[in-house]
C-alpha positions in Angstrom: 55.0 -26.7 -73.0 53.3 -23.6 -74.4 49.9 -24.8 -73.4 51.2 -25.5 -69.9 52.3 -21.9 -69.6 48.9 -20.7 -70.8 47.2 -22.9 -68.2 49.4 -21.6 -65.4 48.9 -18.0 -66.5 45.1 -18.5 -66.6 45.1 -20.2 -63.2 47.1 -17.2 -61.7 44.6 -14.7 -63.2 41.6 -16.6 -61.9 43.1 -17.0 -58.4 43.8 -13.3 -58.1 40.2 -12.2 -58.8 38.2 -11.6 -55.6 35.1 -13.7 -55.5 31.7 -12.0 -55.1 31.3 -13.7 -51.8 34.6 -12.4 -50.5 34.0 -8.9 -51.9 30.6 -8.8 -50.2 32.1 -10.0 -46.9 35.0 -7.4 -47.2 32.6 -4.5 -47.9 30.2 -5.5 -45.2 33.0 -5.8 -42.6 34.5 -2.5 -43.7 31.3 -0.5 -43.5 29.5 -2.1 -40.5 29.9 0.2 -37.5 30.8 3.3 -39.6 28.9 6.5 -38.9 26.6 7.9 -41.6 26.7 11.7 -41.8 23.6 13.6 -43.0 23.8 17.1 -44.5 22.3 19.6 -42.0 20.2 21.3 -44.7 18.6 18.1 -46.0 15.0 18.7 -47.1 12.8 15.7 -47.5 9.7 15.6 -49.6 7.3 13.0 -51.0 5.9 13.4 -54.5 2.5 11.8 -54.9 0.5 12.4 -58.1 -0.8 15.9 -57.3 1.1 17.3 -54.3 4.4 17.7 -52.6 4.6 17.0 -48.9 7.6 18.2 -46.7 8.8 16.0 -43.9 10.2 16.9 -40.5 12.2 14.0 -39.5 12.3 12.5 -36.0 15.0 10.2 -34.6 13.9 6.6 -34.7 15.4 3.3 -33.6 16.5 2.4 -37.1 16.8 4.2 -40.4 17.0 2.6 -43.8 19.0 5.1 -45.9 19.8 4.8 -49.5 21.9 6.9 -51.8 21.1 6.9 -55.5 23.5 8.7 -57.9 22.9 10.4 -61.2 23.7 7.2 -63.2 21.2 5.2 -61.3 18.6 8.0 -61.5 19.0 8.2 -65.2 18.6 4.5 -65.7 15.8 2.3 -64.5 17.8 1.4 -61.4 15.6 3.4 -59.1 13.3 0.3 -58.7 10.5 2.4 -57.1 8.0 -0.5 -57.3 10.4 -2.8 -55.4 11.1 -0.1 -52.8 7.3 0.4 -52.4 6.9 -3.3 -51.8 9.7 -3.4 -49.2 8.3 -0.3 -47.4 4.8 -1.8 -47.3 6.2 -5.0 -45.8 8.2 -2.9 -43.3 5.3 -0.9 -41.9 3.7 -3.6 -39.7 7.1 -4.8 -38.5 8.5 -1.3 -37.8 5.6 0.1 -35.9 6.9 3.6 -36.2 10.5 2.7 -35.1 12.0 2.9 -38.5 12.5 5.8 -40.9 13.3 5.3 -44.6 15.3 8.1 -46.3 16.2 8.4 -50.0 19.0 10.7 -51.1 18.9 11.2 -54.8 21.5 12.9 -56.8 19.9 13.3 -60.3 21.3 15.0 -63.3 18.0 16.7 -63.9 15.8 17.6 -60.9 12.6 18.2 -62.9 12.8 14.8 -64.6 13.4 13.1 -61.3 10.4 14.8 -59.7 8.3 13.8 -62.7 9.4 10.1 -62.3 8.6 10.2 -58.6 5.2 11.8 -59.2 4.4 9.4 -62.0 5.0 6.5 -59.6 3.2 8.3 -56.7 6.3 7.5 -54.5 5.0 8.6 -51.2 8.2 8.3 -49.0 10.8 10.8 -47.8 13.1 11.8 -50.7 15.9 14.4 -50.5 17.0 15.6 -53.9 20.6 16.4 -53.2 21.7 18.4 -56.2 25.1 19.2 -54.8 25.8 15.6 -53.8 26.6 16.6 -50.3 25.4 13.3 -48.8 27.9 11.4 -50.9 30.7 13.8 -50.2 30.2 13.4 -46.5 30.2 9.6 -46.6 32.2 8.5 -49.7 30.1 5.3 -50.3 31.5 2.3 -52.1 31.5 2.4 -55.9 29.4 -0.8 -56.0 25.8 0.4 -56.2 24.6 -2.6 -54.2 26.4 -1.2 -51.2 24.7 2.2 -51.0 21.8 1.2 -48.8 22.3 0.8 -45.1 20.3 -0.1 -42.0 21.5 2.5 -39.5 20.8 2.5 -35.7 19.7 5.5 -33.6 23.4 6.5 -33.2 23.8 6.7 -37.0 26.0 3.6 -37.0 25.7 1.1 -39.9 24.4 -2.2 -38.6 23.7 -3.8 -41.9 24.4 -3.1 -45.6 22.7 -4.0 -48.9 19.7 -3.2 -50.8 16.5 -4.8 -49.5 14.5 -3.7 -52.6 16.9 -5.7 -54.9 18.0 -8.6 -52.7 15.5 -10.9 -50.8 18.2 -12.1 -48.4 19.0 -8.5 -47.4 15.3 -7.7 -47.1 14.9 -10.7 -44.7 18.0 -9.6 -42.6 16.7 -6.1 -42.2 13.2 -7.2 -41.3 14.6 -9.8 -38.8 16.9 -7.3 -37.1 14.1 -4.8 -36.7 11.7 -7.5 -35.4 14.3 -8.8 -32.9 14.6 -5.3 -31.4 12.1 -4.6 -28.6 10.3 -1.3 -28.9 11.0 1.2 -26.2 8.2 1.4 -23.6 6.4 4.8 -23.7 
């Protein structure tokens, strides 16, 4: 009898846990269509090995925007090499219609700049010391859901990290390729 009670208790515990698949579907549904808000005073720079370049951003058809908090910045979760690979794959597909923005909230600005310089990360980065971007948007706690494909109206059309997940990468690239460029 006692083992039957343990079995029923274990079964109840397991049935209450949300599966990864359901969690992903729930977060995707909850965030798709939401507006991403950008701090008005965002300054974007790239840090190659020997210089810093400032960016003036133009509105594009799509924006891949990612938020990386101090915990991710402190660990090796930046995955700069994987981002570099994704961004290189994106260039011929995007043809100037996609902007990629990185909002970083590091604990130590100088260490973060040193990491970016060391890897010669040559893409727009905003070091958001006051964490304003997060405060405006309140992203999910799950770090896999802090990267978004956003349309020209700042609405989220897809969610997930294309640098970490090949399926997300393919979805982003496919959506961008399926969109016809505006005639000039």
